[in-house]
C-alpha positions, 0 to 999 in steps of 0.5 A: 515241512518241518517233519520232511527236513526231519526225515532228510536228516534222519535219512542222511546217516543211513546212506539211503538219502544218496549213494554220495557220502559228501551229499548226504553230509552237506545235505544232512548239515544243511537241514539240521541246521534248518531245524536248530539240531545239531547233526554231529553229536544225534548222528553219533548218537543215533549210530551208537543207539544203533549198534546196541538197539535193544540190549537193557544195559547198553542202549543209549536211546532205550530203556524199559519200565520196569514194573517195580520202577512203574507200580511207584510211580505217579498216576500222572506219570504212569499214564503218560507212560502207558500214551508214549507206549501205546496202550492208550 
């Protein structure tokens, strides 16, 4: 159930849940409340992320792991990075 709720909460700001903005705002807020997750700050940050997606120095939600950063990291941290990126 929580996976469905998070999907609905994620879809509401994209206008893919309903054509009515008020319905999307209400559903997004209620879903977020049920997950104890603040909807408006997330929506604001997510919109900023999509405005700058994959711009190395401007995207606020993603940044690459640079080779020198990776090489200087502990082995366990590197394993976590590999796991998160799906290389394992």
